[in-house]
PDB file with SEQRES, HELIX, SHEET and CRYST1 records, atoms N, CA, C and O in Angstrom:
SEQRES   1 A   64  UNK UNK UNK UNK UNK UNK UNK UNK UNK UNK UNK UNK UNK          
SEQRES   2 A   64  UNK UNK UNK UNK UNK UNK UNK UNK UNK UNK UNK UNK UNK          
SEQRES   3 A   64  UNK UNK UNK UNK UNK UNK UNK UNK UNK UNK UNK UNK UNK          
SEQRES   4 A   64  UNK UNK UNK UNK UNK UNK UNK UNK UNK UNK UNK UNK UNK          
SEQRES   5 A   64  UNK UNK UNK UNK UNK UNK UNK UNK UNK UNK UNK UNK              
HELIX    1 AA1 UNK A    4  UNK A    7  5                                   4    
HELIX    2 AA2 UNK A   21  UNK A   29  1                                   9    
HELIX    3 AA3 UNK A   33  UNK A   43  1                                  11    
HELIX    4 AA4 UNK A   50  UNK A   60  1                                  11    
SHEET    1 AA1 2 UNK A  10  UNK A  11  0                                        
SHEET    2 AA1 2 UNK A  62  UNK A  63  1                                        
CRYST1    1.000    1.000    1.000  90.00  90.00  90.00 P 1           1          
ATOM      1  N   UNK A   1      62.291  93.572 123.069  1.00  0.00           N  
ATOM      2  CA  UNK A   1      61.358  94.326 122.250  1.00  0.00           C  
ATOM      3  C   UNK A   1      60.604  95.310 123.146  1.00  0.00           C  
ATOM      4  O   UNK A   1      60.215  94.975 124.265  1.00  0.00           O  
ATOM      5  N   UNK A   2      60.407  96.503 122.647  1.00  0.00           N  
ATOM      6  CA  UNK A   2      59.713  97.521 123.437  1.00  0.00           C  
ATOM      7  C   UNK A   2      58.214  97.423 123.197  1.00  0.00           C  
ATOM      8  O   UNK A   2      57.761  96.989 122.138  1.00  0.00           O  
ATOM      9  N   UNK A   3      57.472  97.831 124.190  1.00  0.00           N  
ATOM     10  CA  UNK A   3      56.019  97.789 124.069  1.00  0.00           C  
ATOM     11  C   UNK A   3      55.526  98.942 123.199  1.00  0.00           C  
ATOM     12  O   UNK A   3      56.192  99.974 123.120  1.00  0.00           O  
ATOM     13  N   UNK A   4      54.381  98.789 122.550  1.00  0.00           N  
ATOM     14  CA  UNK A   4      53.840  99.866 121.719  1.00  0.00           C  
ATOM     15  C   UNK A   4      53.587 101.145 122.503  1.00  0.00           C  
ATOM     16  O   UNK A   4      53.694 102.237 121.945  1.00  0.00           O  
ATOM     17  N   UNK A   5      53.258 101.036 123.773  1.00  0.00           N  
ATOM     18  CA  UNK A   5      52.991 102.231 124.572  1.00  0.00           C  
ATOM     19  C   UNK A   5      54.249 103.067 124.763  1.00  0.00           C  
ATOM     20  O   UNK A   5      54.166 104.292 124.857  1.00  0.00           O  
ATOM     21  N   UNK A   6      55.414 102.424 124.823  1.00  0.00           N  
ATOM     22  CA  UNK A   6      56.646 103.180 125.020  1.00  0.00           C  
ATOM     23  C   UNK A   6      57.137 103.800 123.722  1.00  0.00           C  
ATOM     24  O   UNK A   6      58.040 104.637 123.752  1.00  0.00           O  
ATOM     25  N   UNK A   7      56.564 103.412 122.574  1.00  0.00           N  
ATOM     26  CA  UNK A   7      57.001 103.951 121.292  1.00  0.00           C  
ATOM     27  C   UNK A   7      55.920 104.800 120.638  1.00  0.00           C  
ATOM     28  O   UNK A   7      55.902 104.943 119.415  1.00  0.00           O  
ATOM     29  N   UNK A   8      55.025 105.360 121.431  1.00  0.00           N  
ATOM     30  CA  UNK A   8      53.939 106.159 120.872  1.00  0.00           C  
ATOM     31  C   UNK A   8      54.464 107.521 120.387  1.00  0.00           C  
ATOM     32  O   UNK A   8      55.537 107.971 120.788  1.00  0.00           O  
ATOM     33  N   UNK A   9      53.691 108.146 119.532  1.00  0.00           N  
ATOM     34  CA  UNK A   9      54.056 109.440 118.948  1.00  0.00           C  
ATOM     35  C   UNK A   9      53.539 110.545 119.864  1.00  0.00           C  
ATOM     36  O   UNK A   9      52.397 110.989 119.745  1.00  0.00           O  
ATOM     37  N   UNK A  10      54.405 110.980 120.781  1.00  0.00           N  
ATOM     38  CA  UNK A  10      54.040 112.066 121.688  1.00  0.00           C  
ATOM     39  C   UNK A  10      55.309 112.724 122.203  1.00  0.00           C  
ATOM     40  O   UNK A  10      56.395 112.148 122.151  1.00  0.00           O  
ATOM     41  N   UNK A  11      55.145 113.954 122.706  1.00  0.00           N  
ATOM     42  CA  UNK A  11      56.289 114.663 123.290  1.00  0.00           C  
ATOM     43  C   UNK A  11      56.654 114.019 124.619  1.00  0.00           C  
ATOM     44  O   UNK A  11      55.776 113.597 125.372  1.00  0.00           O  
ATOM     45  N   UNK A  12      57.933 113.944 124.902  1.00  0.00           N  
ATOM     46  CA  UNK A  12      58.419 113.359 126.149  1.00  0.00           C  
ATOM     47  C   UNK A  12      58.536 114.471 127.181  1.00  0.00           C  
ATOM     48  O   UNK A  12      59.399 115.340 127.062  1.00  0.00           O  
ATOM     49  N   UNK A  13      57.676 114.449 128.190  1.00  0.00           N  
ATOM     50  CA  UNK A  13      57.675 115.521 129.186  1.00  0.00           C  
ATOM     51  C   UNK A  13      58.677 115.287 130.307  1.00  0.00           C  
ATOM     52  O   UNK A  13      58.974 116.209 131.068  1.00  0.00           O  
ATOM     53  N   UNK A  14      59.202 114.074 130.423  1.00  0.00           N  
ATOM     54  CA  UNK A  14      60.163 113.779 131.484  1.00  0.00           C  
ATOM     55  C   UNK A  14      61.595 114.105 131.090  1.00  0.00           C  
ATOM     56  O   UNK A  14      62.387 114.516 131.938  1.00  0.00           O  
ATOM     57  N   UNK A  15      61.943 113.929 129.816  1.00  0.00           N  
ATOM     58  CA  UNK A  15      63.317 114.126 129.359  1.00  0.00           C  
ATOM     59  C   UNK A  15      63.419 115.291 128.376  1.00  0.00           C  
ATOM     60  O   UNK A  15      64.249 115.260 127.467  1.00  0.00           O  
ATOM     61  N   UNK A  16      62.606 116.292 128.545  1.00  0.00           N  
ATOM     62  CA  UNK A  16      62.597 117.396 127.592  1.00  0.00           C  
ATOM     63  C   UNK A  16      63.678 118.419 127.923  1.00  0.00           C  
ATOM     64  O   UNK A  16      64.098 118.557 129.072  1.00  0.00           O  
ATOM     65  N   UNK A  17      64.115 119.130 126.892  1.00  0.00           N  
ATOM     66  CA  UNK A  17      65.022 120.261 127.060  1.00  0.00           C  
ATOM     67  C   UNK A  17      64.248 121.539 126.775  1.00  0.00           C  
ATOM     68  O   UNK A  17      64.274 122.474 127.576  1.00  0.00           O  
ATOM     69  N   UNK A  18      63.564 121.584 125.645  1.00  0.00           N  
ATOM     70  CA  UNK A  18      62.726 122.739 125.316  1.00  0.00           C  
ATOM     71  C   UNK A  18      61.255 122.334 125.388  1.00  0.00           C  
ATOM     72  O   UNK A  18      60.531 122.766 126.285  1.00  0.00           O  
ATOM     73  N   UNK A  19      60.821 121.513 124.451  1.00  0.00           N  
ATOM     74  CA  UNK A  19      59.414 121.118 124.442  1.00  0.00           C  
ATOM     75  C   UNK A  19      59.217 119.609 124.434  1.00  0.00           C  
ATOM     76  O   UNK A  19      58.084 119.139 124.536  1.00  0.00           O  
ATOM     77  N   UNK A  20      60.294 118.843 124.315  1.00  0.00           N  
ATOM     78  CA  UNK A  20      60.206 117.395 124.297  1.00  0.00           C  
ATOM     79  C   UNK A  20      59.995 116.802 122.926  1.00  0.00           C  
ATOM     80  O   UNK A  20      59.729 115.605 122.810  1.00  0.00           O  
ATOM     81  N   UNK A  21      60.105 117.609 121.879  1.00  0.00           N  
ATOM     82  CA  UNK A  21      59.877 117.117 120.522  1.00  0.00           C  
ATOM     83  C   UNK A  21      60.974 116.134 120.112  1.00  0.00           C  
ATOM     84  O   UNK A  21      60.671 115.026 119.670  1.00  0.00           O  
ATOM     85  N   UNK A  22      62.230 116.519 120.248  1.00  0.00           N  
ATOM     86  CA  UNK A  22      63.340 115.640 119.856  1.00  0.00           C  
ATOM     87  C   UNK A  22      63.336 114.367 120.690  1.00  0.00           C  
ATOM     88  O   UNK A  22      63.564 113.276 120.165  1.00  0.00           O  
ATOM     89  N   UNK A  23      63.084 114.499 121.961  1.00  0.00           N  
ATOM     90  CA  UNK A  23      63.042 113.346 122.849  1.00  0.00           C  
ATOM     91  C   UNK A  23      61.885 112.416 122.488  1.00  0.00           C  
ATOM     92  O   UNK A  23      62.035 111.195 122.522  1.00  0.00           O  
ATOM     93  N   UNK A  24      60.751 112.980 122.148  1.00  0.00           N  
ATOM     94  CA  UNK A  24      59.601 112.177 121.729  1.00  0.00           C  
ATOM     95  C   UNK A  24      59.848 111.464 120.413  1.00  0.00           C  
ATOM     96  O   UNK A  24      59.465 110.306 120.253  1.00  0.00           O  
ATOM     97  N   UNK A  25      60.485 112.144 119.467  1.00  0.00           N  
ATOM     98  CA  UNK A  25      60.816 111.507 118.194  1.00  0.00           C  
ATOM     99  C   UNK A  25      61.834 110.392 118.402  1.00  0.00           C  
ATOM    100  O   UNK A  25      61.733 109.335 117.780  1.00  0.00           O  
ATOM    101  N   UNK A  26      62.806 110.622 119.266  1.00  0.00           N  
ATOM    102  CA  UNK A  26      63.801 109.592 119.558  1.00  0.00           C  
ATOM    103  C   UNK A  26      63.145 108.361 120.165  1.00  0.00           C  
ATOM    104  O   UNK A  26      63.472 107.234 119.795  1.00  0.00           O  
ATOM    105  N   UNK A  27      62.221 108.573 121.097  1.00  0.00           N  
ATOM    106  CA  UNK A  27      61.512 107.454 121.718  1.00  0.00           C  
ATOM    107  C   UNK A  27      60.692 106.706 120.678  1.00  0.00           C  
ATOM    108  O   UNK A  27      60.681 105.475 120.664  1.00  0.00           O  
ATOM    109  N   UNK A  28      60.013 107.432 119.815  1.00  0.00           N  
ATOM    110  CA  UNK A  28      59.140 106.812 118.801  1.00  0.00           C  
ATOM    111  C   UNK A  28      59.916 105.924 117.844  1.00  0.00           C  
ATOM    112  O   UNK A  28      59.455 104.841 117.483  1.00  0.00           O  
ATOM    113  N   UNK A  29      61.107 106.385 117.426  1.00  0.00           N  
ATOM    114  CA  UNK A  29      61.878 105.647 116.431  1.00  0.00           C  
ATOM    115  C   UNK A  29      62.999 104.810 117.034  1.00  0.00           C  
ATOM    116  O   UNK A  29      63.794 104.228 116.296  1.00  0.00           O  
ATOM    117  N   UNK A  30      63.078 104.739 118.353  1.00  0.00           N  
ATOM    118  CA  UNK A  30      64.056 103.893 119.014  1.00  0.00           C  
ATOM    119  C   UNK A  30      65.479 104.394 118.910  1.00  0.00           C  
ATOM    120  O   UNK A  30      66.415 103.595 118.864  1.00  0.00           O  
ATOM    121  N   UNK A  31      65.659 105.711 118.873  1.00  0.00           N  
ATOM    122  CA  UNK A  31      66.985 106.315 118.761  1.00  0.00           C  
ATOM    123  C   UNK A  31      67.388 106.957 120.084  1.00  0.00           C  
ATOM    124  O   UNK A  31      66.570 107.114 120.990  1.00  0.00           O  
ATOM    125  N   UNK A  32      68.643 107.318 120.176  1.00  0.00           N  
ATOM    126  CA  UNK A  32      69.137 108.026 121.348  1.00  0.00           C  
ATOM    127  C   UNK A  32      68.633 109.471 121.328  1.00  0.00           C  
ATOM    128  O   UNK A  32      68.646 110.122 120.284  1.00  0.00           O  
ATOM    129  N   UNK A  33      68.189 109.968 122.484  1.00  0.00           N  
ATOM    130  CA  UNK A  33      67.737 111.362 122.565  1.00  0.00           C  
ATOM    131  C   UNK A  33      68.859 112.317 122.183  1.00  0.00           C  
ATOM    132  O   UNK A  33      68.626 113.316 121.503  1.00  0.00           O  
ATOM    133  N   UNK A  34      70.062 112.014 122.615  1.00  0.00           N  
ATOM    134  CA  UNK A  34      71.209 112.881 122.327  1.00  0.00           C  
ATOM    135  C   UNK A  34      71.484 112.952 120.836  1.00  0.00           C  
ATOM    136  O   UNK A  34      71.768 114.029 120.312  1.00  0.00           O  
ATOM    137  N   UNK A  35      71.405 111.829 120.148  1.00  0.00           N  
ATOM    138  CA  UNK A  35      71.660 111.796 118.701  1.00  0.00           C  
ATOM    139  C   UNK A  35      70.636 112.657 117.964  1.00  0.00           C  
ATOM    140  O   UNK A  35      70.998 113.416 117.065  1.00  0.00           O  
ATOM    141  N   UNK A  36      69.374 112.545 118.335  1.00  0.00           N  
ATOM    142  CA  UNK A  36      68.329 113.327 117.667  1.00  0.00           C  
ATOM    143  C   UNK A  36      68.514 114.815 117.948  1.00  0.00           C  
ATOM    144  O   UNK A  36      68.355 115.635 117.044  1.00  0.00           O  
ATOM    145  N   UNK A  37      68.843 115.171 119.174  1.00  0.00           N  
ATOM    146  CA  UNK A  37      69.057 116.585 119.516  1.00  0.00           C  
ATOM    147  C   UNK A  37      70.250 117.166 118.775  1.00  0.00           C  
ATOM    148  O   UNK A  37      70.175 118.276 118.249  1.00  0.00           O  
ATOM    149  N   UNK A  38      71.358 116.418 118.729  1.00  0.00           N  
ATOM    150  CA  UNK A  38      72.554 116.893 118.018  1.00  0.00           C  
ATOM    151  C   UNK A  38      72.263 117.017 116.525  1.00  0.00           C  
ATOM    152  O   UNK A  38      72.685 117.983 115.890  1.00  0.00           O  
ATOM    153  N   UNK A  39      71.547 116.049 115.963  1.00  0.00           N  
ATOM    154  CA  UNK A  39      71.191 116.116 114.542  1.00  0.00           C  
ATOM    155  C   UNK A  39      70.344 117.348 114.253  1.00  0.00           C  
ATOM    156  O   UNK A  39      70.531 117.992 113.221  1.00  0.00           O  
ATOM    157  N   UNK A  40      69.415 117.688 115.146  1.00  0.00           N  
ATOM    158  CA  UNK A  40      68.588 118.874 114.947  1.00  0.00           C  
ATOM    159  C   UNK A  40      69.432 120.143 115.001  1.00  0.00           C  
ATOM    160  O   UNK A  40      69.283 121.023 114.153  1.00  0.00           O  
ATOM    161  N   UNK A  41      70.309 120.242 115.987  1.00  0.00           N  
ATOM    162  CA  UNK A  41      71.150 121.438 116.126  1.00  0.00           C  
ATOM    163  C   UNK A  41      72.072 121.583 114.922  1.00  0.00           C  
ATOM    164  O   UNK A  41      72.240 122.685 114.400  1.00  0.00           O  
ATOM    165  N   UNK A  42      72.666 120.485 114.479  1.00  0.00           N  
ATOM    166  CA  UNK A  42      73.545 120.533 113.304  1.00  0.00           C  
ATOM    167  C   UNK A  42      72.739 120.910 112.066  1.00  0.00           C  
ATOM    168  O   UNK A  42      73.227 121.667 111.226  1.00  0.00           O  
ATOM    169  N   UNK A  43      71.530 120.403 111.937  1.00  0.00           N  
ATOM    170  CA  UNK A  43      70.707 120.719 110.766  1.00  0.00           C  
ATOM    171  C   UNK A  43      70.313 122.196 110.722  1.00  0.00           C  
ATOM    172  O   UNK A  43      70.004 122.724 109.655  1.00  0.00           O  
ATOM    173  N   UNK A  44      70.324 122.856 111.868  1.00  0.00           N  
ATOM    174  CA  UNK A  44      69.963 124.279 111.904  1.00  0.00           C  
ATOM    175  C   UNK A  44      70.993 125.153 111.195  1.00  0.00           C  
ATOM    176  O   UNK A  44      70.705 126.301 110.856  1.00  0.00           O  
ATOM    177  N   UNK A  45      72.184 124.621 110.971  1.00  0.00           N  
ATOM    178  CA  UNK A  45      73.213 125.355 110.235  1.00  0.00           C  
ATOM    179  C   UNK A  45      72.871 125.375 108.750  1.00  0.00           C  
ATOM    180  O   UNK A  45      73.265 126.296 108.034  1.00  0.00           O  
ATOM    181  N   UNK A  46      72.148 124.375 108.290  1.00  0.00           N  
ATOM    182  CA  UNK A  46      71.775 124.271 106.889  1.00  0.00           C  
ATOM    183  C   UNK A  46      70.516 125.099 106.621  1.00  0.00           C  
ATOM    184  O   UNK A  46      69.705 125.318 107.521  1.00  0.00           O  
ATOM    185  N   UNK A  47      70.362 125.554 105.380  1.00  0.00           N  
ATOM    186  CA  UNK A  47      69.129 126.291 105.071  1.00  0.00           C  
ATOM    187  C   UNK A  47      67.932 125.350 105.057  1.00  0.00           C  
ATOM    188  O   UNK A  47      68.030 124.202 104.624  1.00  0.00           O  
ATOM    189  N   UNK A  48      66.820 125.850 105.531  1.00  0.00           N  
ATOM    190  CA  UNK A  48      65.607 125.039 105.540  1.00  0.00           C  
ATOM    191  C   UNK A  48      64.691 125.426 106.684  1.00  0.00           C  
ATOM    192  O   UNK A  48      65.028 126.278 107.507  1.00  0.00           O  
ATOM    193  N   UNK A  49      63.543 124.802 106.727  1.00  0.00           N  
ATOM    194  CA  UNK A  49      62.513 125.164 107.710  1.00  0.00           C  
ATOM    195  C   UNK A  49      62.590 124.361 109.014  1.00  0.00           C  
ATOM    196  O   UNK A  49      61.557 123.925 109.522  1.00  0.00           O  
ATOM    197  N   UNK A  50      63.787 124.158 109.562  1.00  0.00           N  
ATOM    198  CA  UNK A  50      63.923 123.334 110.761  1.00  0.00           C  
ATOM    199  C   UNK A  50      63.149 123.896 111.937  1.00  0.00           C  
ATOM    200  O   UNK A  50      62.451 123.149 112.622  1.00  0.00           O  
ATOM    201  N   UNK A  51      63.253 125.188 112.189  1.00  0.00           N  
ATOM    202  CA  UNK A  51      62.552 125.785 113.326  1.00  0.00           C  
ATOM    203  C   UNK A  51      61.042 125.746 113.125  1.00  0.00           C  
ATOM    204  O   UNK A  51      60.290 125.541 114.078  1.00  0.00           O  
ATOM    205  N   UNK A  52      60.604 125.940 111.900  1.00  0.00           N  
ATOM    206  CA  UNK A  52      59.174 125.879 111.610  1.00  0.00           C  
ATOM    207  C   UNK A  52      58.672 124.449 111.824  1.00  0.00           C  
ATOM    208  O   UNK A  52      57.599 124.248 112.393  1.00  0.00           O  
ATOM    209  N   UNK A  53      59.441 123.460 111.373  1.00  0.00           N  
ATOM    210  CA  UNK A  53      59.063 122.062 111.572  1.00  0.00           C  
ATOM    211  C   UNK A  53      58.992 121.734 113.060  1.00  0.00           C  
ATOM    212  O   UNK A  53      58.086 121.024 113.496  1.00  0.00           O  
ATOM    213  N   UNK A  54      59.945 122.246 113.841  1.00  0.00           N  
ATOM    214  CA  UNK A  54      59.942 122.014 115.280  1.00  0.00           C  
ATOM    215  C   UNK A  54      58.689 122.617 115.920  1.00  0.00           C  
ATOM    216  O   UNK A  54      58.036 121.978 116.745  1.00  0.00           O  
ATOM    217  N   UNK A  55      58.363 123.847 115.534  1.00  0.00           N  
ATOM    218  CA  UNK A  55      57.178 124.506 116.085  1.00  0.00           C  
ATOM    219  C   UNK A  55      55.892 123.773 115.703  1.00  0.00           C  
ATOM    220  O   UNK A  55      54.976 123.654 116.517  1.00  0.00           O  
ATOM    221  N   UNK A  56      55.827 123.285 114.475  1.00  0.00           N  
ATOM    222  CA  UNK A  56      54.646 122.537 114.033  1.00  0.00           C  
ATOM    223  C   UNK A  56      54.530 121.233 114.815  1.00  0.00           C  
ATOM    224  O   UNK A  56      53.439 120.865 115.249  1.00  0.00           O  
ATOM    225  N   UNK A  57      55.657 120.527 114.998  1.00  0.00           N  
ATOM    226  CA  UNK A  57      55.614 119.294 115.776  1.00  0.00           C  
ATOM    227  C   UNK A  57      55.251 119.579 117.229  1.00  0.00           C  
ATOM    228  O   UNK A  57      54.544 118.795 117.861  1.00  0.00           O  
ATOM    229  N   UNK A  58      55.731 120.690 117.753  1.00  0.00           N  
ATOM    230  CA  UNK A  58      55.402 121.084 119.120  1.00  0.00           C  
ATOM    231  C   UNK A  58      53.879 121.254 119.271  1.00  0.00           C  
ATOM    232  O   UNK A  58      53.301 120.865 120.286  1.00  0.00           O  
ATOM    233  N   UNK A  59      53.253 121.833 118.259  1.00  0.00           N  
ATOM    234  CA  UNK A  59      51.810 122.060 118.299  1.00  0.00           C  
ATOM    235  C   UNK A  59      51.008 120.793 118.016  1.00  0.00           C  
ATOM    236  O   UNK A  59      49.916 120.623 118.559  1.00  0.00           O  
ATOM    237  N   UNK A  60      51.528 119.905 117.179  1.00  0.00           N  
ATOM    238  CA  UNK A  60      50.782 118.734 116.734  1.00  0.00           C  
ATOM    239  C   UNK A  60      50.951 117.535 117.667  1.00  0.00           C  
ATOM    240  O   UNK A  60      49.992 116.805 117.915  1.00  0.00           O  
ATOM    241  N   UNK A  61      52.157 117.330 118.181  1.00  0.00           N  
ATOM    242  CA  UNK A  61      52.427 116.154 119.024  1.00  0.00           C  
ATOM    243  C   UNK A  61      51.735 116.302 120.387  1.00  0.00           C  
ATOM    244  O   UNK A  61      51.903 117.319 121.060  1.00  0.00           O  
ATOM    245  N   UNK A  62      50.975 115.310 120.783  1.00  0.00           N  
ATOM    246  CA  UNK A  62      50.354 115.383 122.113  1.00  0.00           C  
ATOM    247  C   UNK A  62      51.389 115.229 123.217  1.00  0.00           C  
ATOM    248  O   UNK A  62      52.430 114.603 123.018  1.00  0.00           O  
ATOM    249  N   UNK A  63      51.102 115.794 124.370  1.00  0.00           N  
ATOM    250  CA  UNK A  63      51.979 115.649 125.516  1.00  0.00           C  
ATOM    251  C   UNK A  63      51.875 114.229 126.033  1.00  0.00           C  
ATOM    252  O   UNK A  63      50.776 113.687 126.145  1.00  0.00           O  
ATOM    253  N   UNK A  64      53.018 113.616 126.352  1.00  0.00           N  
ATOM    254  CA  UNK A  64      52.952 112.227 126.772  1.00  0.00           C  
ATOM    255  C   UNK A  64      53.662 111.909 127.952  1.00  0.00           C  
ATOM    256  O   UNK A  64      53.662 110.756 128.382  1.00  0.00           O  
TER     257      UNK A  64                                                      
END                                                                             
């Protein structure tokens, strides 16, 4: 079982590619960073506010 501190809602500054949003979400929900990043890139092909959501999370999520 992981500790609550390792599953906090924050951007991952150690394993980031752009801003650490996908990596932070993966850590929070116990998923693979690669799976979350690939899911985000694939979702960008679909219509919707993916980039806006990423920017909002970038601004809202604390650095961790």
